[in-house]
VODRENKOL-305395 format. One line per 4 residues: number of its first residue (from 0); for each residue x, y, z of C-alpha. Coordinates in nm, 2 decimals. Each point is the difference from the previous one (the first is absolute). Example, Ala and Ser with C-alpha at 12.3 -4.5 7.8 and 13.67 -1.06 7.14 Angstrom:
BEGIN
0	1.23:-0.45:0.78 ~ 0.14:0.34:-0.07 .
//
This chain:
BEGIN
0	2.73:-1.61:6.80 ~ -0.04:-0.09:0.37 ~ 0.18:-0.27:0.19 ~ 0.16:-0.13:-0.32 .
4	-0.34:-0.04:-0.17 ~ -0.10:0.20:-0.30 ~ -0.35:0.15:-0.04 ~ -0.19:0.18:-0.27 .
8	-0.26:0.26:0.08 ~ -0.26:0.03:-0.27 ~ -0.18:0.33:-0.09 ~ -0.31:-0.11:0.20 .
12	0.21:-0.04:0.31 ~ 0.01:-0.38:-0.01 ~ 0.33:-0.15:0.12 ~ 0.15:-0.32:-0.12 .
16	0.33:-0.19:0.05 ~ 0.18:-0.05:-0.33 ~ 0.26:-0.25:-0.13 ~ 0.36:0.12:-0.01 .
20	0.00:-0.04:-0.38 ~ -0.24:0.30:-0.05 ~ 0.17:0.31:-0.14 ~ -0.08:0.36:0.08 .
24	0.10:0.33:-0.17 ~ 0.07:0.17:0.33 ~ 0.04:-0.09:0.36 ~ 0.13:0.18:0.31 .
28	0.13:-0.22:0.28 ~ 0.15:0.09:0.33 ~ 0.07:-0.16:0.34 ~ -0.27:0.07:0.25 .
32	0.13:0.17:0.31 ~ -0.25:0.07:0.28 ~ 0.01:0.36:0.10 ~ -0.31:0.01:0.22 .
36	-0.25:-0.26:0.12 ~ -0.37:0.06:0.07 ~ -0.29:-0.22:0.12 ~ -0.32:0.10:-0.16 .
40	-0.33:-0.14:0.14 ~ -0.36:0.02:-0.12 ~ 0.09:0.02:-0.37 ~ -0.32:-0.11:-0.17 .
44	0.06:0.11:-0.36 ~ 0.26:0.12:-0.24 ~ -0.09:0.37:0.03 ~ 0.06:-0.01:0.38 .
48	0.33:-0.18:-0.06 ~ 0.12:0.27:-0.25 ~ -0.10:0.27:0.25 ~ 0.19:-0.15:0.28 .
52	0.31:-0.08:-0.21 ~ 0.00:0.36:-0.13 ~ 0.03:0.12:0.36 ~ 0.33:-0.18:0.02 .
56	0.15:0.18:-0.30 ~ 0.23:0.28:0.11 ~ 0.10:0.14:-0.34 ~ -0.28:0.00:-0.25 .
60	0.23:0.04:-0.30 ~ 0.20:-0.32:0.07 ~ -0.05:-0.37:-0.08 ~ -0.11:-0.22:0.27 .
64	-0.05:-0.38:0.03 ~ -0.21:-0.17:0.26 ~ 0.03:-0.36:0.10 ~ -0.32:-0.12:0.17 .
68	-0.04:-0.30:0.21 ~ -0.37:-0.07:0.06 ~ -0.26:-0.24:0.13 ~ -0.29:0.01:-0.24 .
72	-0.34:-0.12:0.09 ~ -0.24:-0.08:-0.28 ~ -0.37:-0.04:0.08 ~ -0.21:-0.17:-0.26 .
//
């Protein structure tokens, strides 16, 4: 759930918004409080994004959530 919208993430990584009538056997929801902010530039693929986000994690045995605002450019 993000900004009052509910999403489902499939096993293949695909994300889709779902109707509020969909049921789930488990969900963990919390309010998002920003602890730190970072501006990442030159992120060209998912592996680089994961590498940069991992640098922001202080405690490797804790849960973290990242909210990403991005401008995406798609070249066909």
